[in-house]
C-alpha positions in Angstrom: 180.4 62.5 104.9 178.8 61.1 101.8 174.9 61.2 102.0 174.6 58.3 99.5 173.9 54.9 100.8 173.7 51.5 99.2 170.4 50.3 98.0 168.4 48.3 100.6 165.0 46.7 100.0 162.3 48.4 102.0 160.5 46.5 104.8 157.1 48.3 104.4 155.5 51.3 102.5 156.7 53.8 105.1 160.2 52.6 104.8 159.9 52.7 101.0 158.7 56.3 101.0 161.5 57.3 103.4 164.1 55.6 101.1 162.6 57.2 98.0 162.9 60.6 99.5 166.5 60.0 100.6 167.5 58.5 97.2 165.9 61.3 95.2 167.4 64.1 97.3 170.9 62.5 97.1 171.0 61.9 93.3 170.3 58.1 93.5 167.3 58.2 91.2 167.7 54.6 89.9 167.6 53.4 93.5 164.5 55.5 94.1 162.9 54.0 91.0 163.7 50.5 92.2 162.3 51.2 95.6 159.1 52.6 94.0 158.7 49.4 92.0 159.0 47.5 95.3 156.4 49.8 96.9 154.0 49.1 94.0 154.6 45.3 94.5 153.9 45.7 98.3 150.6 47.4 97.7 149.7 45.2 94.8 149.2 48.1 92.4 147.3 46.9 89.4 147.8 49.5 86.6 144.6 50.5 84.8 146.0 49.4 81.4 146.0 45.8 82.7 142.4 45.9 83.8 139.6 44.8 81.5 138.1 47.6 79.3 135.2 47.8 76.9 135.5 49.0 73.3 134.6 52.5 74.4 137.5 52.6 76.9 135.3 52.1 80.0 136.4 49.6 82.6 134.4 46.5 82.3 132.8 45.1 85.5 132.9 41.4 85.5 131.9 41.2 89.1 135.4 40.5 90.4 136.7 44.1 90.2 140.3 42.8 90.3 141.7 46.3 89.6 139.8 47.8 92.5 141.7 47.2 95.7 141.2 48.4 99.2 144.2 50.4 100.2 145.0 51.5 103.7 145.4 55.2 104.6 149.1 54.5 105.2 149.5 52.9 101.7 147.7 55.8 100.0 149.6 58.5 101.9 153.0 57.0 101.3 152.3 56.1 97.7 151.1 59.7 96.9 154.1 61.3 98.6 156.4 59.0 96.8 154.9 59.7 93.4 155.1 63.4 94.1 158.7 63.1 95.1 159.6 61.1 91.9 157.9 63.8 89.8 159.7 66.6 91.7 163.2 65.0 91.7 163.4 63.1 88.4 166.7 63.8 86.6 164.9 65.4 83.6 161.6 67.1 82.9 160.7 64.3 80.5 161.2 61.7 83.3 159.0 63.9 85.5 156.3 64.0 82.8 156.6 60.2 82.4 155.9 59.7 86.1 153.1 62.2 86.1 151.5 60.5 83.0 151.9 57.1 84.5 150.0 58.3 87.6 147.3 60.1 85.6 146.7 57.2 83.2 147.7 54.0 85.1 147.1 54.6 88.8 143.6 53.9 90.1 141.7 55.9 92.7 142.1 56.2 95.6 145.9 56.1 95.1 145.5 58.9 92.6 143.3 61.8 93.6 142.9 65.5 93.0 145.4 66.3 95.7 148.1 64.3 94.1 147.3 65.6 90.6 147.5 69.1 92.0 150.9 68.6 93.6 152.3 66.9 90.5 151.1 69.9 88.5 152.8 72.3 90.9 156.0 70.2 90.7 156.0 70.3 86.9 155.4 74.1 86.9 158.3 74.5 89.3 160.5 72.4 87.1 159.7 74.2 83.9 160.2 77.5 85.7 163.6 76.4 87.1 164.7 75.1 83.7 163.8 78.5 82.1 163.7 79.4 78.5 160.9 80.5 76.3 159.5 77.0 75.5 159.6 75.8 79.2 157.9 79.0 80.4 155.2 78.5 77.8 154.7 74.9 79.0 154.5 76.1 82.6 151.9 78.7 81.6 149.8 76.0 79.9 149.9 74.0 83.1 148.9 77.1 85.1 145.9 77.6 82.8 144.9 74.0 83.2 145.3 74.3 87.0 143.2 77.5 87.2 140.5 75.8 85.1 140.6 72.8 87.5 140.3 75.1 90.5 143.8 74.6 91.9 144.0 78.3 92.9 140.9 77.9 95.0 140.8 76.5 98.6 140.0 72.8 98.5 137.1 71.2 100.3 138.9 67.8 100.6 141.8 67.1 102.9 145.2 66.9 101.2 148.0 64.4 101.8 150.5 67.2 101.2 149.4 70.5 102.7 146.3 72.3 103.9 147.0 75.3 101.7 147.7 73.7 98.4 145.9 76.6 96.6 148.4 79.1 98.0 151.3 76.8 96.9 149.9 76.7 93.4 149.5 80.5 93.3 152.9 81.1 94.7 154.7 78.8 92.2 152.6 80.4 89.4 153.1 84.1 90.1 156.5 84.7 88.6 155.5 82.9 85.4 152.3 84.9 85.2 154.3 88.1 85.6 156.7 86.9 82.9 153.7 86.8 80.5 152.1 90.0 81.8 149.2 88.1 83.4 147.7 88.0 86.8 145.2 85.7 88.5 141.7 87.2 88.6 140.5 88.2 92.0 138.0 85.3 92.1 141.0 83.0 91.2 139.0 81.4 88.4 140.7 82.9 85.4 143.8 84.8 84.2 143.8 88.5 83.2 
């Protein structure tokens, strides 16, 4: 039985997320991307680059706040899980980085939050580790250092869309890379030794 299925337009954001996961896991990444675009249209995502900015790069408040939307919990949850899935299953690391950068630089809060940023970092570390090689391991180590500096190895105070033990997931994915470089996470989990 072939797990692939023809593309079908999603009916709602939950359907879109389900389709994105299916397409990604079955090698139909172009269909996953098309479904993600439909999801963005459904939730009326306004990328930050299209919002008004001042000369110092700050968003300008003209009173209408067109780029600030009220998203439902269902929209936020499904968008975040879909974004993380695209980063995790993209056909190349560069594609994964492109999605992660899109999210970091173009997706407004509350669609983008610390929880999503952390899981995307974990996914990228995992992908670099899986790819192997000196350069990829060094890139994974840089992401680990950044994650430690941001407190990803510490328990989070805020609820996560993904898991309640995201700190443990970060540490678990990082351990083999740290061993590779002869490093360990300090006992307080705030630095590397």
